[in-house]
ZASEVEX-739549 format. One line per field, with one value per residue (C-alpha): residue number from 1; residue in three letters; x, y, z. Coordinates in steps of 0.2 Angstrom, whole numbers, plus 5000, padded with zeros to 4 digits. Example, Ala and Ser with C-alpha at 12.3 -4.5 7.8 and 13.67 -1.06 7.14 Angstrom:
num <- [1,2]
residuo <- [ALA,SER]
X <- [5062,5068]
Y <- [4978,4995]
Z <- [5039,5036]
This chain:
num <- [1,2,3,4,5,6,7,8,9,10,11,12,13,14,15,16,17,18,19,20,21,22,23,24,25,26,27,28,29,30,31,32,33,34,35,36,37,38,39,40,41,42,43,44,45,46,47,48,49,50,51,52,53,54,55,56,57,58,59,60,61,62,63,64,65,66,67,68,69,70,71,72,73,74,75,76,77,78,79,80,81,82,83,84,85,86,87,88,89,90,91,92,93,94,95,96,97,98,99,100,101,102,103,104,105,106,107,108,109,110,111,112,113,114,115,116,117,118,119,120,121,122,123,124,125,126,127,128,129,130,131,132,133,134,135,136,137,138,139,140,141,142,143,144,145,146,147,148,149,150,151,152,153,154,155,156,157,158,159,160,161,162,163,164,165,166,167,168,169,170,171,172,173,174,175,176,177,178,179,180,181,182,183,184,185,186,187,188,189,190,191,192,193,194,195,196,197,198,199,200,201,202,203,204,205,206,207,208,209,210,211,212,213,214,215,216,217,218,219,220,221,222,223,224,225,226,227,228,229,230,231,232,233,234,235,236,237,238,239,240,241,242,243,244,245,246,247,248,249,250,251,252,253,254,255,256,257,258,259,260,261,262,263,264,265,266,267,268,269,270,271,272,273,274,275,276,277,278,279,280,281,282,283,284,285,286,287,288,289,290,291,292,293,294,295,296,297,298,299,300,301,302,303,304,305,306,307,308,309,310,311,312,313,314,315,316,317,318,319,320,321,322,323,324,325,326,327,328,329,330,331,332,333,334,335,336,337,338,339,340,341,342,343,344,345,346,347,348,349,350,351,352,353,354,355,356,357,358,359,360,361,362,363,364,365,366,367,368,369,370,371,372,373,374,375,376,377,378,379,380,381,382,383,384,385,386,387,388,389,390,391,392,393,394,395,396,397,398,399,400,401,402,403,404,405,406,407,408,409,410,411,412,413,414,415,416,417,418,419,420,421,422,423,424,425,426,427,428,429,430,431,432,433,434,435,436,437,438,439,440,441,442,443,444,445,446,447,448,449,450,451,452,453,454,455,456,457,458,459,460,461,462,463,464]
residuo <- [MET,GLY,SER,LEU,ARG,LEU,THR,ASN,ILE,SER,GLY,ILE,ASN,LEU,LYS,GLN,ASN,PRO,LEU,ASN,THR,ASP,GLY,ASP,LEU,LEU,ARG,VAL,VAL,ASN,CYS,ASP,PRO,THR,HIS,ILE,GLY,ALA,TRP,LYS,LYS,ARG,PRO,GLY,PHE,ILE,THR,TYR,LEU,GLY,THR,PRO,ASP,ASN,SER,GLU,VAL,THR,CYS,LEU,PHE,ASN,PHE,THR,ARG,ASN,ASN,GLY,THR,GLN,LEU,TRP,THR,TYR,ARG,VAL,SER,GLY,GLY,SER,LEU,TYR,TYR,SER,THR,GLN,GLY,THR,GLY,ALA,TRP,THR,ILE,CYS,GLY,GLY,GLY,THR,LEU,THR,ASN,GLY,ALA,PHE,THR,SER,PRO,GLY,PHE,LEU,GLU,ASP,THR,MET,ILE,ILE,GLY,ASP,GLY,THR,ALA,ALA,THR,ARG,HIS,THR,THR,ASN,GLY,THR,SER,PHE,THR,ASN,THR,THR,SER,ALA,PRO,VAL,ALA,GLN,PHE,PHE,THR,ASP,PHE,GLN,ASN,ARG,ILE,TRP,ALA,GLY,GLY,THR,ALA,SER,SER,GLU,PHE,TYR,SER,ASN,VAL,GLY,THR,PRO,THR,ASP,TRP,THR,ASN,ASP,SER,SER,SER,ILE,SER,ILE,PRO,GLY,PRO,GLY,LYS,ILE,ASN,HIS,SER,PHE,LYS,ALA,ASN,ASP,ARG,LEU,VAL,ILE,PRO,LYS,ASN,SER,GLY,VAL,MET,LEU,ARG,TYR,ASP,GLY,ASP,ASN,LEU,MET,ASP,LEU,ALA,THR,ASN,TRP,GLY,PRO,SER,SER,PRO,GLN,SER,LEU,SER,SER,LEU,GLY,LYS,TYR,SER,PHE,TYR,LEU,ASN,ARG,TYR,GLY,VAL,PHE,GLY,PHE,GLY,GLY,ALA,GLU,PRO,GLU,ILE,VAL,SER,ASN,GLN,VAL,GLU,LYS,LEU,ILE,TYR,ASN,ASP,THR,GLY,SER,ALA,ILE,VAL,GLY,THR,ALA,PHE,ASP,ASN,ALA,PRO,GLY,VAL,ALA,HIS,ARG,TYR,ASP,TYR,ILE,LEU,SER,VAL,GLY,SER,ILE,ALA,ASP,ASP,LEU,THR,ASN,GLU,PRO,ILE,ASN,ASN,ALA,ALA,LEU,LEU,TYR,ASP,TYR,ARG,LEU,ASN,ASP,TRP,ARG,THR,TYR,SER,LEU,ALA,THR,ARG,PRO,THR,SER,TRP,LEU,SER,PHE,ALA,ASP,ASN,VAL,GLY,SER,GLN,GLN,LEU,VAL,PHE,GLY,ASP,SER,GLY,GLY,GLN,CYS,TYR,GLN,MET,ALA,GLY,THR,ALA,VAL,THR,ASP,ASN,GLY,THR,ALA,ILE,GLN,ALA,VAL,LEU,GLU,GLY,PHE,ILE,HIS,GLY,GLY,SER,PHE,LEU,GLU,LYS,LYS,TRP,ASN,TRP,GLY,ARG,PHE,LEU,PHE,ASN,PRO,GLY,CYS,GLU,ALA,ASN,VAL,GLN,VAL,ALA,LEU,THR,ASP,THR,PHE,THR,LYS,ASP,ASN,LYS,VAL,TRP,GLN,SER,LEU,GLY,GLN,ALA,LYS,ASP,GLY,VAL,VAL,GLU,TYR,HIS,PHE,PRO,SER,ASP,SER,ARG,GLY,ARG,PHE,LEU,PHE,TYR,LYS,ILE,SER,ASP,ASN,SER,SER,ALA,ALA,LYS,PHE,GLU,TRP,TYR,GLY,MET,GLU,LEU,ASP,VAL,ASP,LEU,ILE,GLN,ARG]
X <- [5001,5013,5015,5001,5007,4994,4995,4983,4970,4955,4945,4931,4918,4906,4895,4905,4907,4923,4926,4926,4943,4958,4966,4951,4949,4938,4943,4953,4955,4964,4972,4974,4977,4992,4998,4987,4982,4994,4989,4997,4992,4983,4987,4984,4977,4980,4970,4962,4963,4956,4939,4928,4915,4915,4899,4895,4903,4885,4892,4908,4910,4920,4916,4932,4926,4925,4943,4951,4960,4951,4945,4937,4933,4916,4910,4895,4893,4882,4872,4884,4894,4913,4924,4942,4949,4960,4957,4972,4965,4958,4939,4930,4910,4905,4894,4873,4880,4867,4860,4849,4859,4860,4852,4858,4867,4870,4877,4874,4881,4881,4888,4900,4886,4885,4867,4864,4850,4846,4827,4822,4834,4831,4840,4855,4870,4888,4895,4911,4913,4914,4900,4879,4864,4847,4839,4824,4813,4819,4810,4816,4824,4838,4847,4852,4858,4864,4852,4850,4855,4846,4846,4834,4831,4819,4820,4804,4790,4786,4788,4806,4808,4819,4827,4829,4840,4859,4854,4854,4847,4831,4816,4801,4803,4805,4804,4792,4792,4789,4777,4786,4775,4774,4775,4788,4796,4812,4828,4844,4844,4859,4863,4865,4867,4863,4845,4839,4836,4825,4824,4812,4815,4803,4815,4805,4818,4811,4821,4817,4823,4818,4799,4795,4796,4800,4795,4810,4798,4811,4811,4831,4835,4846,4840,4853,4856,4870,4879,4875,4891,4898,4913,4915,4898,4893,4883,4885,4872,4867,4848,4843,4846,4862,4875,4869,4877,4865,4873,4858,4847,4841,4850,4862,4866,4886,4888,4885,4902,4899,4881,4884,4893,4875,4863,4864,4857,4865,4860,4879,4877,4873,4860,4843,4846,4862,4853,4845,4861,4877,4888,4898,4909,4919,4938,4950,4944,4935,4917,4917,4905,4905,4892,4895,4902,4898,4903,4898,4890,4904,4922,4912,4926,4923,4925,4923,4920,4919,4920,4916,4927,4921,4936,4926,4939,4945,4926,4933,4929,4937,4935,4945,4943,4947,4950,4935,4919,4916,4900,4905,4914,4924,4935,4944,4954,4965,4974,4988,4974,4980,4964,4962,4949,4943,4930,4925,4918,4907,4917,4918,4936,4941,4954,4963,4968,4988,4999,5014,5004,5006,4995,4976,4980,4995,4984,4992,4983,4977,4979,4973,4973,4965,4962,4956,4963,4955,4970,4959,4953,4941,4954,4965,4982,4998,5004,5025,5027,5024,5036,5027,5035,5032,5042,5058,5058,5040,5035,5019,5015,5009,4999,4990,4975,4974,4954,4940,4926,4922,4920,4928,4931,4942,4954,4971,4981,4998,5012,5024,5035,5039,5041,5052,5067,5054,5053,5053,5049,5042,5040,5026,5027,5027,5009,5001,4987,4970,4959,4957,4970,4966,4983,4981,4993,4994,5000,5000,5014,5017,5028,5032,5018,5020,5017,5011,5012,5006,5011,5016,5013,5019,5005,5003,4986,4984,4978,4967]
Y <- [5001,5012,5029,5040,5059,5069,5090,5101,5095,5106,5109,5098,5090,5081,5081,5072,5052,5051,5038,5049,5057,5051,5063,5072,5080,5070,5082,5102,5107,5123,5121,5137,5138,5142,5141,5131,5117,5116,5116,5123,5126,5142,5156,5156,5170,5183,5192,5209,5223,5216,5209,5226,5214,5193,5195,5189,5197,5198,5211,5219,5233,5249,5266,5278,5297,5303,5313,5293,5295,5293,5276,5266,5249,5244,5227,5226,5216,5215,5225,5239,5247,5249,5259,5256,5272,5269,5249,5249,5259,5250,5246,5261,5262,5273,5290,5285,5266,5257,5244,5227,5214,5199,5210,5210,5228,5233,5250,5263,5275,5288,5307,5305,5299,5279,5275,5260,5248,5235,5233,5236,5252,5268,5271,5283,5290,5298,5308,5310,5290,5290,5299,5292,5303,5297,5300,5308,5306,5289,5273,5258,5247,5233,5235,5251,5252,5269,5269,5284,5294,5292,5279,5261,5256,5241,5224,5226,5220,5224,5240,5248,5266,5281,5295,5312,5313,5317,5319,5301,5310,5318,5307,5317,5329,5321,5303,5289,5272,5256,5240,5224,5209,5192,5180,5185,5202,5212,5202,5214,5226,5225,5232,5223,5228,5248,5242,5239,5219,5219,5199,5194,5178,5168,5169,5179,5191,5210,5221,5241,5253,5267,5265,5249,5235,5217,5200,5187,5172,5163,5158,5158,5173,5174,5164,5170,5189,5191,5178,5192,5199,5206,5203,5217,5217,5201,5197,5178,5172,5157,5148,5131,5127,5130,5145,5158,5168,5184,5197,5207,5195,5178,5166,5156,5141,5141,5128,5109,5104,5105,5099,5086,5097,5109,5093,5077,5060,5055,5076,5078,5094,5110,5111,5120,5135,5141,5144,5159,5166,5160,5175,5176,5189,5192,5195,5197,5182,5171,5171,5162,5155,5148,5136,5128,5109,5099,5081,5072,5057,5050,5053,5054,5065,5079,5096,5109,5127,5125,5138,5134,5145,5150,5153,5165,5165,5146,5142,5130,5126,5121,5123,5130,5120,5134,5134,5144,5148,5165,5173,5188,5191,5208,5213,5229,5240,5249,5262,5259,5250,5232,5222,5213,5201,5202,5191,5189,5173,5170,5175,5193,5194,5198,5191,5197,5181,5184,5177,5175,5168,5146,5143,5149,5160,5145,5134,5122,5120,5103,5103,5088,5084,5068,5061,5046,5037,5022,5021,5020,5002,4995,4978,4975,4983,4983,4999,5000,5018,5036,5052,5068,5084,5100,5115,5108,5111,5108,5098,5090,5069,5056,5044,5031,5019,5002,4997,4991,5000,5021,5014,5025,5010,5000,5013,5007,5021,5019,5031,5034,5049,5065,5078,5089,5086,5092,5079,5064,5047,5032,5012,5003,4987,4973,4968,4983,4978,4986,4993,5009,5021,5034,5047,5061,5076,5080,5094,5098,5106,5124,5129,5131,5129,5116,5117,5103,5104,5085,5066,5052,5034,5021,5005,4990,4980,4963,4952,4935]
Z <- [5001,5002,5015,5016,5017,5026,5028,5026,5040,5042,5058,5067,5054,5065,5051,5036,5036,5044,5031,5018,5021,5027,5044,5047,5064,5077,5091,5092,5110,5114,5095,5083,5066,5061,5041,5030,5038,5055,5070,5086,5104,5111,5120,5139,5148,5161,5175,5170,5181,5199,5207,5214,5219,5221,5207,5191,5177,5166,5153,5147,5132,5128,5124,5115,5112,5094,5097,5095,5112,5126,5132,5145,5147,5157,5166,5175,5191,5207,5200,5198,5183,5184,5172,5169,5160,5147,5149,5162,5177,5190,5190,5197,5201,5190,5193,5193,5190,5199,5188,5191,5200,5186,5172,5155,5149,5131,5125,5109,5101,5094,5091,5105,5118,5124,5131,5143,5150,5157,5154,5173,5176,5171,5152,5153,5146,5146,5138,5150,5152,5168,5175,5169,5168,5167,5151,5157,5139,5134,5137,5145,5135,5134,5118,5109,5089,5080,5062,5053,5063,5078,5092,5093,5109,5111,5122,5134,5125,5106,5104,5094,5099,5090,5097,5089,5071,5080,5097,5107,5124,5115,5115,5115,5098,5083,5092,5093,5087,5078,5084,5077,5075,5079,5095,5109,5116,5105,5109,5103,5087,5072,5058,5040,5022,5029,5037,5053,5057,5073,5080,5093,5108,5099,5080,5072,5062,5054,5043,5042,5028,5039,5028,5025,5037,5031,5040,5035,5037,5049,5067,5068,5074,5091,5105,5118,5114,5124,5108,5094,5088,5071,5062,5046,5039,5044,5062,5071,5085,5092,5089,5096,5078,5080,5075,5060,5051,5045,5031,5027,5016,5026,5042,5037,5047,5047,5063,5053,5056,5074,5073,5086,5098,5097,5100,5100,5104,5120,5128,5129,5117,5126,5139,5136,5146,5137,5122,5130,5139,5130,5130,5110,5103,5085,5089,5070,5061,5075,5081,5099,5109,5126,5130,5145,5147,5130,5123,5105,5104,5092,5102,5118,5124,5136,5134,5150,5152,5131,5119,5102,5088,5071,5061,5048,5031,5032,5036,5048,5068,5083,5102,5119,5136,5149,5165,5170,5161,5153,5157,5146,5132,5125,5109,5109,5100,5115,5120,5103,5092,5094,5097,5115,5123,5137,5145,5164,5175,5189,5202,5198,5188,5173,5160,5145,5132,5130,5115,5130,5142,5142,5156,5160,5174,5182,5175,5162,5146,5138,5123,5109,5092,5091,5070,5061,5047,5038,5023,5010,5014,5025,5025,5039,5039,5046,5052,5049,5055,5057,5055,5061,5056,5073,5079,5089,5107,5110,5120,5112,5114,5099,5102,5090,5095,5082,5081,5066,5078,5085,5101,5112,5125,5111,5109,5117,5115,5113,5118,5101,5110,5110,5098,5106,5088,5077,5064,5072,5065,5076,5070,5074,5086,5075,5081,5077,5065,5062,5049,5056,5066,5076,5080,5095,5099,5114,5127,5143,5149,5154,5145,5125,5113,5101,5081,5072,5052,5044,5044,5035,5038,5031,5030,5020,5018,5023,5011,5016]
């Protein structure tokens, strides 16, 4: 049969029959793509500022003044709103920063003013970034979007209100509302293709151009308003059918490859309540969604504190298993223009993903790539040797399991060795026989990260 050379290996695809393509990855945990079809261990995270209280961080957002030099990041926890000057100063409670404990709060921006609300407390605004004033004429609302030089507000029922043109604090003059038909209440709003898109928590979505309200005739709107985030002109969010993208015409499902992690027959995918409040964020070219602990029903391997990551450029999926579960996310350009990724947890601490960090705030990161090889035949095979290509000095380990089935309990993993030399070759034991080969590349170190570029295997068919 000869050698099998496997490179350009894409991310998770649990929807495709694994017998179709050799080398497909069944699990990608705590790894990121590097080059095309190569993989590296993800960076870790460090603490981001302190803990002004020990309550869950329900939301994170930022405000940059029109002068382009003043920046604040914000957190909401324990019913209080805190700011950090330039995103580096200590958390400080905002003037007028008392909100509803546990409620999701979101901002809107217009004319150098930020307006916020949680759907219960009074809507309020700031122009200086640190002190908030009740917007006395504004409706109580939870979601705010700037559209056609107005702020649009909704989220408590089925009315979408709008402010005066160019004046986010004036809700009396040239201000009114439109009624959004269909079951459920408004659970966010966002812009797409120069239209205002208004979803409801029933999945109904409508699109408004300033004159006409169009029903998109779908129930594929966001189930979790916290999951909604935009990457360029494209928005992503979670629905009970999967992760969807929206570019202005109609929702498109983008999560087919990881369907078994969203729902499956064993009940080990996303739990029902997480569909209502899972937080997500678009960061650089990834959409990241925190979904709790999950497992697919093919490998049956758990992923604790899981985040699903969708690479928009490559149409590829992967997963993170984080040392603490994110309850909110923020991607923002810091005071020197670098894009930063921050998340909060249930204990009141925020963390920053850092390219130089090799642990999750001191906890070792366990990275795993697991794939499947059939060698183009279902006949029994003799596996002779394998050659794997890594970056020199890494601490990755290579394991294989030879089986005739997909049953997890039948995988007896054999360690072939470390990959610190970069290009490593392992000879299999003389009795290495099986129809299929599962391979696993793992790293649980707190030192150098690995990069894996591909492999070559020598195998013979056993003729009967």
